[in-house]
ZAMIZA-429212 format. One record per residue (C-alpha): x, y, z; residue in one letter. Coordinates in steps of 0.5 Angstrom, whole numbers, plus 500, padded with zeros to 3 digits. Example, Ala and Ser with C-alpha at 12.3 -4.5 7.8 and 13.67 -1.06 7.14 Angstrom:
BEGIN
525491516a 527498514s 
//
This chain:
BEGIN
500500500m 503507498t 505511504r 503518504i 507522510s 501527512r 506531516r 510533510g 504534506l 501539511l 507543513t 509544505t 502546503g 502541498a 496537500a 493538493a 498537489g 501530492v 494527493l 490529487a 495527482a 496520485s 493514483g 493509477l 495511470p 491511464l 489503462r 491504455a 489496454q 482497456a 477497451k 470500452r 463496451g 460489454g 456488460r 459486467l 455481471r 457480478c 454475483g 454479490l 453478497n 451483502g 444485500a 438486504n 431487502s 431493506s 437496501d 436503498s 440509495w 440512502d 448512503g 447513511r 444506511t 450502507h 454497510s 455491506d 458490499l 452490494f 450497496m 457499496i 459497489a 452499487s 452506490s 459509491q 462504486g 457505480a 452510481v 454516486f 461519487d 464522493t 469528494l 475523494t 477516492e 482511495n 486509489a 487501488a 495503490d 492506496g 494513495s 488518495l 486522489k 480527488g 473525485e 468530485l 474534489a 479536484e 484539489s 484541496w 489544501d 489545509a 491551514s 498549518a 494546523d 490542519a 484545522k 481549516t 480545509w 479548502t 476544497f 476546489n 470542486l 470539479r 467544474q 462541468g 460535472v 452533472t 447529476f 444524472h 438528471n 442534468g 443538474k 450541475s 454539481f 456544485g 458547492a 451547495d 450539493d 456538497v 454542503i 447539503e 449532502s 454532508l 448535512q 444529511l 449525516h 448530522i 440530522a 437529528e 434522526d 441520523s 444513524k 449514519s 456511521a 459517518a 456522523k 462522527p 466525520i 461530519v 459532526s 467534527a 466539522i 464546525t 463550519e 461548512m 462555508k 461556500k 466560498l 464560490g 460555486e 465550486h 469551492q 467549499v 471551506q 471546512f 473548519t 474542524l 473542531e 480540532a 486539526g 485532522n 491530518a 487525515d 481529513f 481528505p 481521506y 475521511l 471524505l 472518501s 468514506d 462510502y 457513506h 458520504l 455520497l 453526493m 446528492y 443534488p 441539493a 434540493g 432534490q 435529495i 429525497e 428524489e 435522488a 435517494i 428514491a 431513484k 438513485g 440520482i 448521482g 454523478t 457516477g 459513471l 453509471y 445511471q 440506474v 435503469q 432498474s 433497482f 430491486e 432492493p 436485496g 435482489a 438486483r 441492480m 442494472v 445501470a 448503464t 454508462r 452515463y 454519456p 459524456d 462523464h 467527467y 472521467k 472521460g 475514457d 479513464e 474509467a 467506466g 469501460f 462497460f 456499457d 452496462e 453493469i 448488472e 449486480y 445480482i 444479490a 446472491i 447471499n 448464499d 455461497n 454455493t 449459489a 454464488r 459459486m 454455481n 452462478a 459463476l 461456474m 455456469t 456463466a 450466469q 455471472v 462474470d 465475477a 463473484i 466476491n 467472497r 468465495i 467459499d 475456501f 472449501k 470449494t 476453491e 479447488a 472446484l 473454481l 481453480k 479447476a 475451471n 480454465p 475459464m 475462471i 481465475r 482466483i 483473485h 487474492e 489481495v 492482502t 489487506g 485489513n 479485512q 478482519q 473477522f 472478529t 467477535f 465483538p 462483545m 458489548l 463492554t 457495558d 453489559i 455483564a 459479564p 463483558f 463489563n 469485567d 475486563v 478480566n 472476563v 474479556r 481477557r 479470559a 476470552l 482473548k 486467551h 481462550s 481462542i 485458538n 487463532r 492459528q 486454528e 482459525m 486461520v 488454518d 481451518k 476457516i 481461512l 484455509l 491459510g 488465506h 490470511g 494471518r 493471525v 490477528g 491480535n 485484537d 487490534s 483493528p 489496525i 491491520g 498490516p 496495510a 496501515n 501506516q 502505523y 500497524f 504495531n 507489529a 512489535e 506488540m 506481543e 502476540q 496474544t 496466545t 491460546y 492459553d 487455557p 490456564d 491464563k 484464561a 482460567k 486465571f 483471569y 476468570l 478467577k 480474577e 473476575a 471471581g 468466577l 470458576s 466457570s 462462565l 456460560d 455465555i 451465548d 455467541l 451469535s 453467528a 451467521s 454467514s 452474513a 458476518a 463472514f 463465510d 465460515g 462464521a 458459524v 464454524d 469459527a 464460533a 464452534q 471452534l 471458539y 466454543q 471447543a 477451544s 474455550a 471449554k 478447556a 478454560a 471452563g 468457558i 461454555n 459458549i 452456546n 453458539v 446461536v 445460529q 442467526e 438468520p 443472514a 437477512d 437482517g 443480521y 446487521w 440490524s 437485528n 444482531v 450486530w 450491536i 444488539k 446481542k 452482547p 457477543f 457476536c 461474529a 462480525c 467483519y 470489518w 474491511s 478495515g 480503514r 485506510a 488510516t 488509523e 484515525d 478513520w 478506523m 478508531f 473514530s 468509526s 468503531a 472505538y 470513539e 465514545e 458514542g 459513535v 453509531p 458503529w 461502536n 460495536d 463493543t 460500546q 468502548w 468508551d 471513557r 469508562e 473502559d 479507557s 479514558e 487514556r 484511549f 479516548q 484522550d 489519545l 484518539l 483526540l 491527540e 493523535a 488526530r 491533531a 498531531e 502532525l 509529527d 509522524s 513519529a 509522535k 502519531r 506512531r 507512538e 500514540m 497509535y 501503538f 499505545e 492505542m 493498539q 496495545q 490498550i 485494545l 489488545n 489488553t 483491555d 478491549g 472488548g 474486541l 476478539v 480479533l 483472531p 484473524m 485478518f 482475512a 485476504n 480478499f 479472495v 474473489e 473469482a 473472476i 471469469s 477470464n 472474459k 473480464i 480483465a 483487471t 488492472p 495489475e 494493481t 487491485v 485495491g 485492498n 481497502l 474493500w 472487496q 472487489m 477492487d 475497493n 468495490a 469499484r 470493479m 464497474a 469503474e 476499473r 475493470w 473491462w 472486457m 478482456a 
//
């Protein structure tokens, strides 16, 4: 992943020049035409074009990856480039950011894009009833000022060297001002593809928008069709029988069948995707740090990597900062499977044994139920009796995650440390799936704010290392494994040499970046 020195970026005042110019070269070999058909999981019957509600691949790929745009974009090589923002620069303290917007951009209904659209779209996330996961990003902005039709200035409550990265969050879609309700109802964006039909939880069809501002650099298909196939076997069969051209999240157990087909290739990318078991630290018995420590030592992480990932990943260490992050703490001592140590911590909690429920579903990740059962088996040696509750896939994210005290989950990770921590571990944020707050660790919450505004890279590194250590020791997160992104693609479809590792399917931008072979 490309490393960008944010300190150098800001102190030289070269943020716009360096970041906006980065990204991938033109794909001279790519040709226009054809139709991309993808079988994707992560769809729900409650899906809509409201970016505030998006949480899984189907709608991320349909929205940010095709129909809508955000201000900035994470390129496949890990660098940041402008999307609807052409350039940006910051004050010396990274507290005031000025964004210059692209001119000549139109929404699919013909309306011109400008500063009003940016301000109104971002304000959606801080509305009184908003449950957007991007609310922490937007609520940190104390003032949004229109400096011109194509220039917006943001003033933050505190300096944030990562602010341009945060504006690439897939929830922060740009809608036409004054027409947002209609845009959400019909899917009206500025993206490369215009909606032709949309059946929530089932199917989306879109066609290439004529004379798009990205020109011939991206969006090579004439049409795209995304079919919701949440079942692993059905997804694989759809690819094997040529009903679709690509699928995400292959079942590792059937990988050999896909490899045996000469018309299909396996795509594997190492990133920050993590399979986790979060526990709510404000609910007994998980409010006791010794219970949390016992659970951390009662899971066999290597067994998970071997049996669930079949080697397609690496052992995790109860911190969400992954190997693709700039400040990944590889020096931290690895938490090991140690039933005796788990018993010790149970005793410290005043317990001789523990009986708990663990909710799991294939919606969380492929093999989640099997992983929960492995956890159940390994924890027995420590006197911990885990009852695995198999939950239905549909509605898992709305009915189980952050609702049940202990469950299976997955995160794709985030491009920067602050983005990850502020999405899931800052006190009070909507996606805080362990309910981690100041009562758990005042030091962690203080460091989060300090590191965000710190422009010295060495000092930020020390802070983020310490934060990872705090979560490793005391957090409500059990993160046994980082999983590679593994997808299967028909040889009819060509892909660039560098494929994104922030989200599945080339950062969910396959419609933009792939082409017919």
